[in-house]
C-alpha positions, -999 to 999 in steps of 0.1 A, spaced: -35 37 -413 -63 25 -393 -39 15 -364 -28 51 -361 -65 64 -358 -69 36 -330 -41 49 -310 -50 83 -313 -85 76 -296 -69 56 -270 -54 86 -251 -67 84 -217 -55 71 -184 -21 52 -181 -38 27 -158 -70 7 -160 -97 5 -137 -86 -27 -123 -51 -11 -115 -66 17 -96 -86 -8 -74 -55 -26 -67 -37 5 -59 -64 15 -34 -62 -19 -16 -23 -16 -13 -29 17 2 -54 3 27 -27 -26 35 -2 0 44 -24 22 65 -32 -10 83 4 -18 91 9 20 103 -21 16 128 -5 -16 140 25 3 148 7 28 168 5 29 207 28 15 233 29 46 255 33 47 290 5 62 313 34 81 333 59 100 313 87 93 339 82 54 335 96 34 306 72 10 289 86 -22 276 53 -24 255 69 -4 225 91 -36 218 61 -60 212 64 -86 184 33 -67 168 51 -32 166 87 -42 157 80 -74 134 44 -77 123 36 -40 113 68 -36 93 64 -67 75 25 -56 66 37 -21 53 66 -38 32 39 -61 19 16 -30 10 46 -15 -8 51 -47 -27 15 -49 -37 15 -14 -51 43 -21 -75 24 -50 -85 -8 -29 -90 15 -5 -109 32 -28 -133 1 -53 -140 -11 -46 -176 -47 -33 -178 -71 -58 -197 -79 -46 -232 
């Protein structure tokens, strides 16, 4: 009987404060990845720039974005402390 009353009092957010902090960190990682993808345009629109195929834009940035999404899954799945 007491357990039911405690469960009724526990209505609140589905995730804990730590989960939301971790989600904010994951979101920041994703934003950093997208910032790293930016750039690479040519000054003259008639000239092709090979700079768009740099290691940073093609390999590093997508891996950082992927790591951010994986971190987000971890942040959501982590059990909040009681």
